MIMI-52498 format. One record per residue (C-alpha): x, y, z. Coordinates in steps of 0.001 Angstrom, whole numbers, always signed. Example, Ala and Ser with C-alpha at 12.3 -4.5 7.8 and 13.67 -1.06 7.14 Angstrom:
! residues 2
<pt><u>+12300</u><v>-4500</v><w>+7800</w></pt>
<pt><u>+13670</u><v>-1060</v><w>+7140</w></pt>
END
This chain:
! residues 377
<pt><u>+209625</u><v>+35929</v><w>+6057</w></pt>
<pt><u>+207625</u><v>+33705</v><w>+8351</w></pt>
<pt><u>+204431</u><v>+34946</v><w>+9966</w></pt>
<pt><u>+204241</u><v>+34682</v><w>+13690</w></pt>
<pt><u>+202162</u><v>+31905</v><w>+15081</w></pt>
<pt><u>+198456</u><v>+32753</v><w>+15694</w></pt>
<pt><u>+198318</u><v>+33716</v><w>+19351</w></pt>
<pt><u>+194837</u><v>+33587</v><w>+20904</w></pt>
<pt><u>+194280</u><v>+36546</v><w>+23199</w></pt>
<pt><u>+192575</u><v>+36132</v><w>+26553</w></pt>
<pt><u>+188940</u><v>+37065</v><w>+26891</w></pt>
<pt><u>+186975</u><v>+38806</v><w>+29476</w></pt>
<pt><u>+185220</u><v>+36187</v><w>+31614</w></pt>
<pt><u>+183002</u><v>+36637</v><w>+34821</w></pt>
<pt><u>+181530</u><v>+33213</v><w>+34944</w></pt>
<pt><u>+183410</u><v>+29989</v><w>+34428</w></pt>
<pt><u>+181849</u><v>+26909</v><w>+32947</w></pt>
<pt><u>+181479</u><v>+25324</v><w>+36370</w></pt>
<pt><u>+179479</u><v>+28374</v><w>+37614</w></pt>
<pt><u>+182238</u><v>+30173</v><w>+39552</w></pt>
<pt><u>+181884</u><v>+33940</v><w>+39672</w></pt>
<pt><u>+184976</u><v>+35874</v><w>+38786</w></pt>
<pt><u>+185985</u><v>+39549</v><w>+39099</w></pt>
<pt><u>+187598</u><v>+41646</v><w>+36408</w></pt>
<pt><u>+189583</u><v>+44919</v><w>+36864</w></pt>
<pt><u>+187956</u><v>+46684</v><w>+33928</w></pt>
<pt><u>+184694</u><v>+44948</v><w>+33231</w></pt>
<pt><u>+182568</u><v>+43910</v><w>+36077</w></pt>
<pt><u>+178878</u><v>+43959</v><w>+36826</w></pt>
<pt><u>+176679</u><v>+43944</v><w>+39844</w></pt>
<pt><u>+173332</u><v>+42227</v><w>+39464</w></pt>
<pt><u>+170516</u><v>+41511</v><w>+41854</w></pt>
<pt><u>+169231</u><v>+38051</v><w>+42479</w></pt>
<pt><u>+166115</u><v>+38873</v><w>+40529</w></pt>
<pt><u>+168294</u><v>+40152</v><w>+37532</w></pt>
<pt><u>+170301</u><v>+36901</v><w>+37588</w></pt>
<pt><u>+167234</u><v>+34696</v><w>+37547</w></pt>
<pt><u>+165877</u><v>+36906</v><w>+34716</w></pt>
<pt><u>+168869</u><v>+36257</v><w>+32647</w></pt>
<pt><u>+168554</u><v>+32543</v><w>+33183</w></pt>
<pt><u>+164954</u><v>+32641</v><w>+32176</w></pt>
<pt><u>+165920</u><v>+34562</v><w>+28989</w></pt>
<pt><u>+168441</u><v>+31914</v><w>+28034</w></pt>
<pt><u>+166046</u><v>+28983</v><w>+28616</w></pt>
<pt><u>+163156</u><v>+30584</v><w>+26812</w></pt>
<pt><u>+165165</u><v>+31618</v><w>+23800</w></pt>
<pt><u>+166727</u><v>+28156</v><w>+23454</w></pt>
<pt><u>+163384</u><v>+26415</v><w>+23747</w></pt>
<pt><u>+161827</u><v>+28635</v><w>+21037</w></pt>
<pt><u>+164827</u><v>+28126</v><w>+18798</w></pt>
<pt><u>+164421</u><v>+24330</v><w>+19216</w></pt>
<pt><u>+160738</u><v>+24626</v><w>+18304</w></pt>
<pt><u>+161518</u><v>+26559</v><w>+15231</w></pt>
<pt><u>+164052</u><v>+23953</v><w>+14083</w></pt>
<pt><u>+161440</u><v>+21241</v><w>+14521</w></pt>
<pt><u>+158879</u><v>+23234</v><w>+12627</w></pt>
<pt><u>+161302</u><v>+23557</v><w>+9677</w></pt>
<pt><u>+162063</u><v>+19853</v><w>+9775</w></pt>
<pt><u>+158288</u><v>+19248</v><w>+9598</w></pt>
<pt><u>+157930</u><v>+21484</v><w>+6538</w></pt>
<pt><u>+156361</u><v>+24339</v><w>+8305</w></pt>
<pt><u>+159200</u><v>+26786</v><w>+7878</w></pt>
<pt><u>+161265</u><v>+27220</v><w>+4676</w></pt>
<pt><u>+164544</u><v>+27575</v><w>+6552</w></pt>
<pt><u>+165831</u><v>+28226</v><w>+10090</w></pt>
<pt><u>+169161</u><v>+29649</v><w>+11277</w></pt>
<pt><u>+169588</u><v>+28203</v><w>+14791</w></pt>
<pt><u>+171326</u><v>+30156</v><w>+17508</w></pt>
<pt><u>+171888</u><v>+27054</v><w>+19681</w></pt>
<pt><u>+174952</u><v>+27643</v><w>+21912</w></pt>
<pt><u>+175035</u><v>+31413</v><w>+21210</w></pt>
<pt><u>+172319</u><v>+32384</v><w>+23662</w></pt>
<pt><u>+174651</u><v>+34152</v><w>+26087</w></pt>
<pt><u>+176159</u><v>+36250</v><w>+23388</w></pt>
<pt><u>+172706</u><v>+37352</v><w>+22343</w></pt>
<pt><u>+170990</u><v>+37807</v><w>+25646</w></pt>
<pt><u>+173948</u><v>+39561</v><w>+27171</w></pt>
<pt><u>+174254</u><v>+42054</v><w>+24391</w></pt>
<pt><u>+170540</u><v>+42383</v><w>+24003</w></pt>
<pt><u>+170083</u><v>+43268</v><w>+27659</w></pt>
<pt><u>+172897</u><v>+45814</v><w>+27472</w></pt>
<pt><u>+170996</u><v>+47977</v><w>+24976</w></pt>
<pt><u>+169015</u><v>+51093</v><w>+26114</w></pt>
<pt><u>+165621</u><v>+52039</v><w>+24700</w></pt>
<pt><u>+167014</u><v>+54896</v><w>+22528</w></pt>
<pt><u>+169668</u><v>+52616</v><w>+20809</w></pt>
<pt><u>+169315</u><v>+51132</v><w>+17393</w></pt>
<pt><u>+170167</u><v>+47500</v><w>+16533</w></pt>
<pt><u>+171227</u><v>+46135</v><w>+13128</w></pt>
<pt><u>+170931</u><v>+42261</v><w>+13164</w></pt>
<pt><u>+171931</u><v>+39544</v><w>+10743</w></pt>
<pt><u>+169563</u><v>+36648</v><w>+10367</w></pt>
<pt><u>+170406</u><v>+34771</v><w>+13597</w></pt>
<pt><u>+169882</u><v>+37283</v><w>+16385</w></pt>
<pt><u>+166664</u><v>+35673</v><w>+17722</w></pt>
<pt><u>+167736</u><v>+36264</v><w>+21347</w></pt>
<pt><u>+168480</u><v>+39909</v><w>+20718</w></pt>
<pt><u>+165017</u><v>+40477</v><w>+19259</w></pt>
<pt><u>+163492</u><v>+38689</v><w>+22203</w></pt>
<pt><u>+165239</u><v>+41079</v><w>+24593</w></pt>
<pt><u>+163915</u><v>+43974</v><w>+22450</w></pt>
<pt><u>+160423</u><v>+42735</v><w>+23075</w></pt>
<pt><u>+159563</u><v>+41437</v><w>+19596</w></pt>
<pt><u>+156992</u><v>+38620</v><w>+19390</w></pt>
<pt><u>+158536</u><v>+35441</v><w>+18095</w></pt>
<pt><u>+155770</u><v>+34944</v><w>+15499</w></pt>
<pt><u>+157176</u><v>+37968</v><w>+13603</w></pt>
<pt><u>+160313</u><v>+35880</v><w>+12997</w></pt>
<pt><u>+158293</u><v>+32844</v><w>+12082</w></pt>
<pt><u>+156397</u><v>+34687</v><w>+9396</w></pt>
<pt><u>+159693</u><v>+35698</v><w>+7831</w></pt>
<pt><u>+161139</u><v>+32138</v><w>+7788</w></pt>
<pt><u>+157774</u><v>+30696</v><w>+6734</w></pt>
<pt><u>+157784</u><v>+32967</v><w>+3747</w></pt>
<pt><u>+154504</u><v>+34714</v><w>+4389</w></pt>
<pt><u>+155962</u><v>+38192</v><w>+4870</w></pt>
<pt><u>+159166</u><v>+40241</v><w>+4634</w></pt>
<pt><u>+159336</u><v>+41040</v><w>+8310</w></pt>
<pt><u>+156530</u><v>+42879</v><w>+10065</w></pt>
<pt><u>+158163</u><v>+44931</v><w>+12749</w></pt>
<pt><u>+158824</u><v>+48715</v><w>+12418</w></pt>
<pt><u>+162427</u><v>+49661</v><w>+13149</w></pt>
<pt><u>+161347</u><v>+53152</v><w>+14233</w></pt>
<pt><u>+159113</u><v>+51628</v><w>+16861</w></pt>
<pt><u>+161228</u><v>+48635</v><w>+17979</w></pt>
<pt><u>+164715</u><v>+49994</v><w>+17726</w></pt>
<pt><u>+165782</u><v>+46977</v><w>+15699</w></pt>
<pt><u>+166060</u><v>+46818</v><w>+11978</w></pt>
<pt><u>+164875</u><v>+43879</v><w>+9861</w></pt>
<pt><u>+166974</u><v>+40753</v><w>+9283</w></pt>
<pt><u>+169658</u><v>+40963</v><w>+6611</w></pt>
<pt><u>+170516</u><v>+37952</v><w>+4524</w></pt>
<pt><u>+173259</u><v>+39695</v><w>+2459</w></pt>
<pt><u>+176351</u><v>+38871</v><w>+4561</w></pt>
<pt><u>+177765</u><v>+42032</v><w>+6095</w></pt>
<pt><u>+175486</u><v>+44561</v><w>+4470</w></pt>
<pt><u>+173931</u><v>+45500</v><w>+7773</w></pt>
<pt><u>+177235</u><v>+46955</v><w>+9026</w></pt>
<pt><u>+177114</u><v>+49586</v><w>+6265</w></pt>
<pt><u>+173553</u><v>+50512</v><w>+7228</w></pt>
<pt><u>+174611</u><v>+50636</v><w>+10928</w></pt>
<pt><u>+177573</u><v>+52916</v><w>+10247</w></pt>
<pt><u>+175551</u><v>+55258</v><w>+8082</w></pt>
<pt><u>+172814</u><v>+55372</v><w>+10748</w></pt>
<pt><u>+175530</u><v>+56087</v><w>+13426</w></pt>
<pt><u>+177011</u><v>+58900</v><w>+11394</w></pt>
<pt><u>+173544</u><v>+60386</v><w>+11215</w></pt>
<pt><u>+173194</u><v>+60102</v><w>+15002</w></pt>
<pt><u>+176480</u><v>+61929</v><w>+15292</w></pt>
<pt><u>+175494</u><v>+64726</v><w>+12912</w></pt>
<pt><u>+172202</u><v>+65102</v><w>+14816</w></pt>
<pt><u>+174136</u><v>+65779</v><w>+17956</w></pt>
<pt><u>+172532</u><v>+62806</v><w>+19774</w></pt>
<pt><u>+175766</u><v>+61832</v><w>+21555</w></pt>
<pt><u>+177985</u><v>+63301</v><w>+24161</w></pt>
<pt><u>+176544</u><v>+62133</v><w>+27494</w></pt>
<pt><u>+174993</u><v>+59162</v><w>+29299</w></pt>
<pt><u>+171627</u><v>+59799</v><w>+27610</w></pt>
<pt><u>+173103</u><v>+59696</v><w>+24045</w></pt>
<pt><u>+172136</u><v>+57220</v><w>+21405</w></pt>
<pt><u>+174339</u><v>+54311</v><w>+20379</w></pt>
<pt><u>+174149</u><v>+51769</v><w>+17467</w></pt>
<pt><u>+174935</u><v>+48013</v><w>+17805</w></pt>
<pt><u>+175766</u><v>+46024</v><w>+14677</w></pt>
<pt><u>+175889</u><v>+42240</v><w>+14645</w></pt>
<pt><u>+177678</u><v>+39982</v><w>+12263</w></pt>
<pt><u>+179432</u><v>+36563</v><w>+12282</w></pt>
<pt><u>+183089</u><v>+35596</v><w>+11821</w></pt>
<pt><u>+182554</u><v>+34812</v><w>+8202</w></pt>
<pt><u>+181354</u><v>+38309</v><w>+7516</w></pt>
<pt><u>+184720</u><v>+39754</v><w>+8494</w></pt>
<pt><u>+185975</u><v>+38545</v><w>+5090</w></pt>
<pt><u>+183417</u><v>+40695</v><w>+3296</w></pt>
<pt><u>+184386</u><v>+44143</v><w>+1952</w></pt>
<pt><u>+181239</u><v>+45743</v><w>+3458</w></pt>
<pt><u>+182425</u><v>+44951</v><w>+7024</w></pt>
<pt><u>+185881</u><v>+46322</v><w>+6531</w></pt>
<pt><u>+184547</u><v>+49496</v><w>+4805</w></pt>
<pt><u>+182224</u><v>+49972</v><w>+7721</w></pt>
<pt><u>+185039</u><v>+49671</v><w>+10280</w></pt>
<pt><u>+187013</u><v>+52254</v><w>+8284</w></pt>
<pt><u>+184236</u><v>+54768</v><w>+7972</w></pt>
<pt><u>+183051</u><v>+54401</v><w>+11501</w></pt>
<pt><u>+186613</u><v>+54978</v><w>+12817</w></pt>
<pt><u>+187400</u><v>+58032</v><w>+10701</w></pt>
<pt><u>+184094</u><v>+59692</v><w>+11464</w></pt>
<pt><u>+184126</u><v>+58615</v><w>+15219</w></pt>
<pt><u>+180619</u><v>+57196</v><w>+14741</w></pt>
<pt><u>+178878</u><v>+55895</v><w>+17797</w></pt>
<pt><u>+178609</u><v>+52255</v><w>+16707</w></pt>
<pt><u>+179630</u><v>+49025</v><w>+18397</w></pt>
<pt><u>+180498</u><v>+46192</v><w>+16122</w></pt>
<pt><u>+179546</u><v>+42935</v><w>+17693</w></pt>
<pt><u>+181046</u><v>+39844</v><w>+16094</w></pt>
<pt><u>+179627</u><v>+36520</v><w>+17155</w></pt>
<pt><u>+182644</u><v>+34330</v><w>+16396</w></pt>
<pt><u>+180944</u><v>+30916</v><w>+16476</w></pt>
<pt><u>+184066</u><v>+29349</v><w>+14948</w></pt>
<pt><u>+182658</u><v>+28519</v><w>+11456</w></pt>
<pt><u>+181490</u><v>+30512</v><w>+8429</w></pt>
<pt><u>+179288</u><v>+27667</v><w>+7321</w></pt>
<pt><u>+182046</u><v>+24994</v><w>+6793</w></pt>
<pt><u>+185114</u><v>+27134</v><w>+6971</w></pt>
<pt><u>+186728</u><v>+27436</v><w>+10505</w></pt>
<pt><u>+187857</u><v>+30885</v><w>+11696</w></pt>
<pt><u>+191570</u><v>+30023</v><w>+11340</w></pt>
<pt><u>+191043</u><v>+29723</v><w>+7580</w></pt>
<pt><u>+189382</u><v>+33037</v><w>+7350</w></pt>
<pt><u>+191893</u><v>+35144</v><w>+9258</w></pt>
<pt><u>+195567</u><v>+34747</v><w>+10094</w></pt>
<pt><u>+195148</u><v>+36665</v><w>+13301</w></pt>
<pt><u>+192404</u><v>+36657</v><w>+15872</w></pt>
<pt><u>+189473</u><v>+38723</v><w>+14728</w></pt>
<pt><u>+189642</u><v>+41207</v><w>+17633</w></pt>
<pt><u>+193081</u><v>+42316</v><w>+16501</w></pt>
<pt><u>+191499</u><v>+43974</v><w>+13520</w></pt>
<pt><u>+190117</u><v>+46718</v><w>+15646</w></pt>
<pt><u>+193711</u><v>+48248</v><w>+16176</w></pt>
<pt><u>+194235</u><v>+48362</v><w>+12497</w></pt>
<pt><u>+191163</u><v>+50516</v><w>+12094</w></pt>
<pt><u>+192051</u><v>+52708</v><w>+15078</w></pt>
<pt><u>+189349</u><v>+51652</v><w>+17437</w></pt>
<pt><u>+189101</u><v>+49758</v><w>+20666</w></pt>
<pt><u>+188793</u><v>+45964</v><w>+20547</w></pt>
<pt><u>+187831</u><v>+43560</v><w>+23191</w></pt>
<pt><u>+187354</u><v>+39740</v><w>+23181</w></pt>
<pt><u>+184714</u><v>+38285</v><w>+25549</w></pt>
<pt><u>+183767</u><v>+34757</v><w>+26483</w></pt>
<pt><u>+180632</u><v>+34574</v><w>+24313</w></pt>
<pt><u>+179216</u><v>+31765</v><w>+26412</w></pt>
<pt><u>+179267</u><v>+33943</v><w>+29563</w></pt>
<pt><u>+176179</u><v>+36048</v><w>+29712</w></pt>
<pt><u>+177494</u><v>+38204</v><w>+32549</w></pt>
<pt><u>+180661</u><v>+39077</v><w>+30738</w></pt>
<pt><u>+178910</u><v>+39816</v><w>+27488</w></pt>
<pt><u>+176481</u><v>+42092</v><w>+29293</w></pt>
<pt><u>+179319</u><v>+43963</v><w>+31148</w></pt>
<pt><u>+181482</u><v>+44379</v><w>+27965</w></pt>
<pt><u>+178637</u><v>+45399</v><w>+25634</w></pt>
<pt><u>+177195</u><v>+47876</v><w>+28061</w></pt>
<pt><u>+180589</u><v>+49469</v><w>+28617</w></pt>
<pt><u>+181207</u><v>+49777</v><w>+24862</w></pt>
<pt><u>+177716</u><v>+51195</v><w>+24156</w></pt>
<pt><u>+178168</u><v>+53787</v><w>+26971</w></pt>
<pt><u>+181553</u><v>+54839</v><w>+25433</w></pt>
<pt><u>+179908</u><v>+55207</v><w>+22054</w></pt>
<pt><u>+176953</u><v>+57279</v><w>+23387</w></pt>
<pt><u>+179402</u><v>+59580</v><w>+25257</w></pt>
<pt><u>+181157</u><v>+60356</v><w>+22037</w></pt>
<pt><u>+184278</u><v>+58149</v><w>+22446</w></pt>
<pt><u>+183778</u><v>+56527</v><w>+19028</w></pt>
<pt><u>+183268</u><v>+52967</v><w>+17733</w></pt>
<pt><u>+184603</u><v>+49644</v><w>+19048</w></pt>
<pt><u>+184713</u><v>+46030</v><w>+18133</w></pt>
<pt><u>+183655</u><v>+43214</v><w>+20342</w></pt>
<pt><u>+184506</u><v>+39649</v><w>+19477</w></pt>
<pt><u>+182211</u><v>+37277</v><w>+21368</w></pt>
<pt><u>+184062</u><v>+33941</v><w>+21367</w></pt>
<pt><u>+181331</u><v>+31389</v><w>+21202</w></pt>
<pt><u>+180321</u><v>+28266</v><w>+19331</w></pt>
<pt><u>+177503</u><v>+27176</v><w>+17062</w></pt>
<pt><u>+176363</u><v>+23826</v><w>+18467</w></pt>
<pt><u>+173921</u><v>+23161</v><w>+15625</w></pt>
<pt><u>+173993</u><v>+23530</v><w>+11925</w></pt>
<pt><u>+174683</u><v>+26869</v><w>+10087</w></pt>
<pt><u>+171036</u><v>+26580</v><w>+8912</w></pt>
<pt><u>+168676</u><v>+23683</v><w>+8566</w></pt>
<pt><u>+170051</u><v>+23185</v><w>+4989</w></pt>
<pt><u>+173524</u><v>+22367</v><w>+6387</w></pt>
<pt><u>+175113</u><v>+19148</v><w>+7637</w></pt>
<pt><u>+177918</u><v>+20185</v><w>+10151</w></pt>
<pt><u>+179036</u><v>+16579</v><w>+10638</w></pt>
<pt><u>+180713</u><v>+16820</v><w>+7217</w></pt>
<pt><u>+183295</u><v>+19471</v><w>+8282</w></pt>
<pt><u>+183772</u><v>+19442</v><w>+12098</w></pt>
<pt><u>+184690</u><v>+16549</v><w>+14524</w></pt>
<pt><u>+182249</u><v>+15317</v><w>+17087</w></pt>
<pt><u>+184869</u><v>+15666</v><w>+19784</w></pt>
<pt><u>+185088</u><v>+19481</v><w>+19202</w></pt>
<pt><u>+181286</u><v>+19792</v><w>+19594</w></pt>
<pt><u>+181246</u><v>+17776</v><w>+22837</w></pt>
<pt><u>+184148</u><v>+19946</v><w>+24272</w></pt>
<pt><u>+182119</u><v>+23068</v><w>+23654</w></pt>
<pt><u>+178986</u><v>+21492</v><w>+25236</w></pt>
<pt><u>+180991</u><v>+21594</v><w>+28466</w></pt>
<pt><u>+180892</u><v>+25448</v><w>+28106</w></pt>
<pt><u>+177141</u><v>+25586</v><w>+27599</w></pt>
<pt><u>+175947</u><v>+29079</v><w>+28465</w></pt>
<pt><u>+172639</u><v>+27898</v><w>+30000</w></pt>
<pt><u>+174199</u><v>+25247</v><w>+32185</w></pt>
<pt><u>+176894</u><v>+27496</v><w>+33618</w></pt>
<pt><u>+174389</u><v>+30167</v><w>+34750</w></pt>
<pt><u>+172161</u><v>+27453</v><w>+36271</w></pt>
<pt><u>+175227</u><v>+26254</v><w>+38240</w></pt>
<pt><u>+175750</u><v>+29752</v><w>+39612</w></pt>
<pt><u>+172162</u><v>+29974</v><w>+40719</w></pt>
<pt><u>+172375</u><v>+26613</v><w>+42384</w></pt>
<pt><u>+175690</u><v>+27434</v><w>+44172</w></pt>
<pt><u>+174206</u><v>+30614</v><w>+45612</w></pt>
<pt><u>+170869</u><v>+28987</v><w>+46421</w></pt>
<pt><u>+168949</u><v>+31248</v><w>+44009</w></pt>
<pt><u>+167017</u><v>+28365</v><w>+42422</w></pt>
<pt><u>+165907</u><v>+24982</v><w>+43523</w></pt>
<pt><u>+164443</u><v>+22059</v><w>+41531</w></pt>
<pt><u>+160975</u><v>+23577</v><w>+41687</w></pt>
<pt><u>+162210</u><v>+26896</v><w>+40317</w></pt>
<pt><u>+164021</u><v>+25313</v><w>+37345</w></pt>
<pt><u>+161031</u><v>+23132</v><w>+36541</w></pt>
<pt><u>+158815</u><v>+26219</v><w>+36585</w></pt>
<pt><u>+161136</u><v>+28041</v><w>+34110</w></pt>
<pt><u>+161161</u><v>+24946</v><w>+31863</w></pt>
<pt><u>+157379</u><v>+24679</v><w>+31940</w></pt>
<pt><u>+157021</u><v>+28338</v><w>+31026</w></pt>
<pt><u>+159349</u><v>+27867</v><w>+28131</w></pt>
<pt><u>+157493</u><v>+24840</v><w>+26979</w></pt>
<pt><u>+154161</u><v>+26672</v><w>+27161</w></pt>
<pt><u>+155571</u><v>+29476</v><w>+24983</w></pt>
<pt><u>+156871</u><v>+26945</v><w>+22432</w></pt>
<pt><u>+153486</u><v>+25173</v><w>+22255</w></pt>
<pt><u>+151756</u><v>+28504</v><w>+21634</w></pt>
<pt><u>+154211</u><v>+29526</v><w>+19031</w></pt>
<pt><u>+153696</u><v>+26271</v><w>+17070</w></pt>
<pt><u>+149916</u><v>+26798</v><w>+17135</w></pt>
<pt><u>+150328</u><v>+30318</v><w>+15926</w></pt>
<pt><u>+152755</u><v>+29325</v><w>+13110</w></pt>
<pt><u>+150354</u><v>+26736</v><w>+11851</w></pt>
<pt><u>+147575</u><v>+29372</v><w>+11820</w></pt>
<pt><u>+149514</u><v>+31948</v><w>+9847</w></pt>
<pt><u>+147448</u><v>+32820</v><w>+6739</w></pt>
<pt><u>+149041</u><v>+32655</v><w>+3278</w></pt>
<pt><u>+149334</u><v>+36072</v><w>+1697</w></pt>
<pt><u>+147811</u><v>+37021</v><w>-1613</w></pt>
<pt><u>+150484</u><v>+36419</v><w>-4244</w></pt>
<pt><u>+150189</u><v>+39995</v><w>-5590</w></pt>
<pt><u>+151020</u><v>+41387</v><w>-2090</w></pt>
<pt><u>+154715</u><v>+40910</v><w>-2904</w></pt>
<pt><u>+154542</u><v>+44238</v><w>-4694</w></pt>
<pt><u>+152947</u><v>+46130</v><w>-1813</w></pt>
<pt><u>+156111</u><v>+47094</v><w>+25</w></pt>
<pt><u>+158750</u><v>+47303</v><w>-2694</w></pt>
<pt><u>+158774</u><v>+51058</v><w>-2469</w></pt>
<pt><u>+157183</u><v>+53686</v><w>-202</w></pt>
<pt><u>+155187</u><v>+54910</v><w>-3229</w></pt>
<pt><u>+154091</u><v>+52958</v><w>-6235</w></pt>
<pt><u>+155361</u><v>+53758</v><w>-9762</w></pt>
<pt><u>+153859</u><v>+53129</v><w>-13213</w></pt>
<pt><u>+156510</u><v>+50463</v><w>-13877</w></pt>
<pt><u>+155731</u><v>+48679</v><w>-10686</w></pt>
<pt><u>+151982</u><v>+48826</v><w>-11246</w></pt>
<pt><u>+152534</u><v>+47393</v><w>-14783</w></pt>
<pt><u>+154582</u><v>+44493</v><w>-13280</w></pt>
<pt><u>+151808</u><v>+43894</v><w>-10798</w></pt>
<pt><u>+149123</u><v>+43816</v><w>-13493</w></pt>
<pt><u>+151117</u><v>+41331</v><w>-15571</w></pt>
<pt><u>+151758</u><v>+39176</v><w>-12497</w></pt>
<pt><u>+147995</u><v>+39159</v><w>-11697</w></pt>
<pt><u>+147137</u><v>+38250</v><w>-15279</w></pt>
<pt><u>+149628</u><v>+35455</v><w>-15280</w></pt>
<pt><u>+148258</u><v>+33882</v><w>-12098</w></pt>
<pt><u>+144704</u><v>+34262</v><w>-13344</w></pt>
<pt><u>+145516</u><v>+32206</v><w>-16433</w></pt>
<pt><u>+146334</u><v>+29236</v><w>-14222</w></pt>
<pt><u>+143052</u><v>+29525</v><w>-12410</w></pt>
<pt><u>+141236</u><v>+29493</v><w>-15737</w></pt>
<pt><u>+143173</u><v>+26362</v><w>-16854</w></pt>
<pt><u>+142358</u><v>+24557</v><w>-13612</w></pt>
<pt><u>+138643</u><v>+24833</v><w>-14329</w></pt>
<pt><u>+138891</u><v>+23809</v><w>-17980</w></pt>
<pt><u>+138339</u><v>+27302</v><w>-19351</w></pt>
<pt><u>+141229</u><v>+27222</v><w>-21744</w></pt>
<pt><u>+144329</u><v>+25397</v><w>-22972</w></pt>
<pt><u>+147118</u><v>+24901</v><w>-20479</w></pt>
<pt><u>+149672</u><v>+27786</v><w>-20900</w></pt>
<pt><u>+152453</u><v>+25280</v><w>-21879</w></pt>
<pt><u>+150325</u><v>+24047</v><w>-24787</w></pt>
<pt><u>+150463</u><v>+27628</v><w>-26326</w></pt>
<pt><u>+154225</u><v>+27610</v><w>-26642</w></pt>
END
């Protein structure tokens, strides 16, 4: 038996790469001129901060950085669709989403610089900490959404919804598939947002799934929609609709944002080893920032002075961020024990004491107060 050829479904699109505004029978959105300009500013600022973070890593000031270059529309569109009462569960690349949520970029820098574990409070910000274990956050999101349902916090326009992010590679993880199954069976108010940036590190999406990822939704008994992930207007419209359905008690859904990672998977990756340059250039023609700028230009919502002002603001923010990163203090080594558990335990305190003694022995050796530790073994 031969499998059918992989058929790529159409996606929701409200803004073409050349800046033409489209209508859609199911998903449309009406935005003021001020809101359109605000979305453009979001895209430019997030991209500039992301570029600065990459430069900081290359200069040895960050241990690692996962760039979101090319995925800004997927993140800003979904981030601006969230309401204050909603809860977000990110991976490790949702810098634009956290920006929309009002988090200070320095909080991300501390995490990637290795001086803290993440300093924001999910209860206050409505966004959980970054998750490096691929797909694990979808389990957390589903469990949280089941709790929301049991608390009766759904059923109308003021209900609470949950938004869970993951990449195309994570769809191969058992955690994600278990989450889809549980969310569907319990009708949990969670929207699964897959940023399909075409590569799970070096593996293209076609080698991860025989069928387009959005088709998995039907198998789990939930709604699925594919959206042009480089179109910030379409992403905003689709995500807002899905979250509203979830908060009204209509259950979970899966959004596949069809986008592209223009840069490396992380700064430890070399994408030239596994993807052709022609493919990258073809996707540059679909740049999310450029297409929104074209819309603003066509409708005379921004002139050269306006765009220069936006760029200058983004540059100022990047310069400030760099200065703040370089000023981040190194933590006391023993502080790594401070937030392991909500309350300390005898075993943890014993480990802390041994750790402190071990580090103190190096300080003694450095001042000639004893033999080097290696000489004792």
